[in-house]
Structures are given as C-alpha cells and as structure tokens.
C-alpha positions as a printed NumPy array, in Angstrom:
array([[ -0.013,  -0.005,  -0.002],
       [  2.746,   2.435,   0.888],
       [  4.576,   1.666,  -2.373],
       [  1.556,   2.326,  -4.512],
       [  0.838,   5.571,  -2.663],
       [  4.42 ,   6.675,  -3.297],
       [  4.132,   5.772,  -6.985],
       [  0.884,   7.689,  -7.3  ],
       [  2.47 ,  10.771,  -5.671],
       [  5.476,  10.489,  -7.988],
       [  3.319,  10.276, -11.09 ],
       [  1.18 ,  13.207, -10.026],
       [  4.273,  15.34 ,  -9.276],
       [  5.81 ,  14.373, -12.65 ],
       [  2.614,  15.284, -14.504],
       [  2.193,  18.654, -12.873],
       [  5.848,  19.614, -13.086],
       [  5.724,  19.118, -16.866],
       [  2.778,  21.491, -17.38 ],
       [  4.853,  24.318, -18.922],
       [  7.881,  22.546, -20.392],
       [  8.93 ,  22.395, -24.041],
       [  7.41 ,  18.893, -24.219],
       [  3.968,  20.501, -24.122],
       [  4.51 ,  22.634, -27.219],
       [  3.139,  23.33 , -29.723],
       [ -0.308,  23.638, -28.159],
       [ -2.02 ,  25.321, -25.242],
       [ -0.44 ,  26.443, -22.005],
       [ -3.389,  27.096, -19.731],
       [ -4.134,  28.737, -16.414],
       [ -1.069,  30.961, -16.239],
       [ -0.762,  34.542, -14.919],
       [  0.931,  37.362, -16.783],
       [  3.853,  38.817, -14.849],
       [  5.502,  40.981, -17.508],
       [  4.757,  42.372, -20.976],
       [  7.566,  43.69 , -23.147],
       [  7.132,  45.572, -26.407],
       [ 10.335,  44.867, -28.402],
       [ 12.062,  47.055, -30.964],
       [ 10.512,  45.175, -33.927],
       [  6.988,  45.968, -32.693],
       [  6.284,  42.508, -31.36 ],
       [  5.462,  41.497, -27.793],
       [  7.183,  39.217, -25.339],
       [  5.183,  37.95 , -22.384],
       [  6.354,  36.299, -19.164],
       [  3.944,  34.167, -17.202],
       [  3.738,  32.237, -13.941],
       [  4.338,  29.379, -13.642],
       [  7.454,  30.055, -15.746],
       [  7.887,  28.814, -19.258],
       [ 11.084,  26.97 , -20.125],
       [ 12.984,  26.594, -23.406],
       [ 11.337,  29.417, -25.354],
       [ 13.259,  31.389, -28.012],
       [ 11.964,  34.919, -27.465],
       [ 12.281,  37.994, -29.661],
       [ 15.147,  40.413, -29.   ],
       [ 17.008,  37.984, -26.72 ],
       [ 14.782,  38.182, -23.64 ],
       [ 15.42 ,  34.542, -22.807],
       [ 13.764,  31.199, -22.429],
       [ 11.033,  32.366, -20.005],
       [  9.275,  34.636, -22.534],
       [  6.69 ,  33.703, -25.154],
       [  6.479,  35.986, -28.209],
       [  3.811,  37.526, -30.382],
       [  5.159,  38.384, -33.823],
       [  4.948,  42.006, -35.011],
       [  3.207,  40.709, -38.152],
       [  0.407,  38.963, -36.202],
       [ -2.936,  40.392, -37.365],
       [ -4.309,  40.367, -33.801],
       [ -1.229,  41.936, -32.153],
       [ -3.049,  44.958, -30.712],
       [ -5.917,  42.8  , -29.409],
       [ -3.569,  40.285, -27.798],
       [ -1.543,  43.121, -26.209],
       [ -4.695,  44.708, -24.697],
       [ -5.903,  41.331, -23.42 ],
       [ -2.507,  40.595, -21.861],
       [ -2.51 ,  43.95 , -20.14 ],
       [ -6.083,  43.533, -18.868],
       [ -5.312,  40.07 , -17.537],
       [ -2.135,  41.274, -15.817],
       [ -3.88 ,  44.243, -14.159],
       [ -6.917,  42.214, -13.062],
       [ -4.987,  39.107, -11.951],
       [ -6.959,  36.919, -14.356],
       [ -5.456,  33.707, -15.647],
       [ -4.915,  33.194, -19.35 ],
       [ -4.194,  30.482, -21.86 ],
       [ -1.671,  30.835, -24.713],
       [ -1.541,  28.767, -27.903],
       [  1.956,  28.176, -29.284],
       [  2.398,  27.193, -32.931],
       [  5.937,  25.995, -32.384],
       [  8.471,  24.876, -29.779],
       [  9.866,  28.443, -29.598],
       [  6.675,  29.667, -27.86 ],
       [  5.317,  31.741, -30.728],
       [  1.827,  32.874, -29.61 ],
       [ -0.986,  32.792, -32.15 ],
       [ -4.069,  32.645, -29.879],
       [ -4.999,  33.427, -26.307],
       [ -7.896,  33.183, -23.94 ],
       [ -8.652,  35.046, -20.692],
       [-10.331,  32.936, -18.05 ],
       [-13.095,  34.159, -15.783]])
C-alpha cells in the first residue's frame, strides 16, 4: 500500500511539473498569470507568465522564459490589450503556441 501511494504521488508530481515545459509545445499552455509584458524594438510583444515557461526562443533575446507575439500577427493589438487587462486584473490566461519556440498565435482570458 505504501509503495503504491508513493508511486501515485510521484506520477502526479511528474505530471504537474511538466505542465509548462517544451514537451507541451506546440499547443495550449493554460491557467497561467501574466507577470511581464515587453514591447520589443521590432514591434512585437514578449510575455512572461507564472508558472514560468522553459525553453522558449523569445524576440530580442529576452530569454527562455518569454513567449512571443510576432509584429506581423494580425491580432497583435488585441492580444496586447488582453494581456494587459489580464495582468492588471490578476486573471489567468491560456496561450496557444504554434511551435516549440513559444510563438503565440491565440490566447484566452479565463473568468
């Protein structure tokens, strides 16, 4: 009984610790909070969330913890306003990455 409980705890810990790792991309990263928004020189946006992302390749060299919205994204201004609203209100968001570099193409703000 003790062994099976330990195994269950280990599997649960492994599952939840992988929630925002590169293995999850492309796809959705859900239930994260915006901690920083950066407008980069090219006109794009970098966003840092909590829990932290790992292994991203962000615009302008901000590092592996930042997801990016391309300056050519047709919804750039909408995404930027939703990120700011979510950060100021403390709402959680979901980001959809199209590649392993954390390029954001869609987002959702949770109630």
